[in-house]
C-alpha positions as CSV (number, residue, x, y, z in Angstrom):
1,M,-30.2,-21.4,18.1
2,N,-32.3,-19.8,15.4
3,L,-33.9,-22.4,13.0
4,F,-33.9,-20.0,10.1
5,R,-30.4,-18.7,10.4
6,R,-28.5,-19.0,7.1
7,P,-24.8,-20.0,7.0
8,D,-22.4,-17.1,6.9
9,Y,-21.7,-16.0,3.3
10,R,-18.2,-16.4,2.0
11,S,-17.3,-15.1,-1.4
12,D,-15.4,-17.0,-4.1
13,I,-12.4,-14.7,-3.6
14,T,-12.4,-15.4,0.2
15,L,-12.5,-19.2,-0.5
16,F,-9.8,-18.9,-3.1
17,L,-7.5,-17.0,-0.8
18,E,-8.0,-19.4,2.1
19,Q,-7.3,-22.3,-0.2
20,L,-4.2,-20.6,-1.5
21,K,-2.9,-19.9,2.0
22,A,-3.6,-23.5,3.0
23,A,-1.6,-24.7,0.0
24,N,1.3,-22.3,0.7
25,P,1.6,-21.7,4.4
26,N,4.8,-19.7,4.1
27,M,3.3,-17.2,1.6
28,E,2.3,-14.7,4.2
29,A,5.7,-14.7,5.8
30,G,7.2,-14.0,2.3
31,Q,4.8,-11.1,1.8
32,R,5.8,-9.6,5.2
33,K,9.5,-10.0,4.3
34,G,9.0,-8.2,1.0
35,L,7.0,-5.5,2.7
36,A,9.8,-4.9,5.2
37,L,12.3,-4.8,2.4
38,L,10.5,-2.0,0.6
39,W,8.6,0.0,3.1
40,D,9.9,-0.5,6.7
41,K,12.7,2.0,6.6
42,V,14.2,4.3,9.3
43,V,13.4,7.9,8.5
44,D,16.2,10.5,8.9
45,R,14.4,13.6,10.0
46,A,17.4,15.9,9.1
47,D,17.2,14.7,5.5
48,W,13.5,15.4,5.4
49,V,14.0,19.0,6.6
50,G,16.5,19.6,3.8
51,Y,14.2,18.0,1.3
52,R,11.3,20.2,2.3
53,Q,13.4,23.4,2.2
54,A,14.7,22.5,-1.3
55,K,11.2,22.1,-2.9
56,V,10.4,24.6,-5.6
57,P,6.8,25.9,-5.6
58,Q,4.9,24.5,-8.5
59,K,2.7,26.6,-10.9
60,A,-1.0,26.1,-11.0
61,Y,-0.8,24.7,-14.5
62,V,2.5,22.9,-15.0
63,Y,2.4,22.7,-18.8
64,Q,1.7,26.4,-19.5
65,T,4.6,28.0,-21.3
66,D,6.1,31.2,-20.1
67,T,5.1,34.0,-22.5
68,K,7.3,36.7,-20.9
69,Q,10.5,35.6,-22.5
């Protein structure tokens, strides 16, 4: 063991998050549940093919008016 070794640094944010998780042990499960609700979806590949084919190419500068009218 090194005599001059300093204790590992832990920021205030890390300490706050650890204290918050200790006070609310089911918080992480709720976060995972919310994540699954919004993001963990089954992707239908056929719909994506149709979506990509329906895209209209965008102009280089979107807000430029068409002067050839």
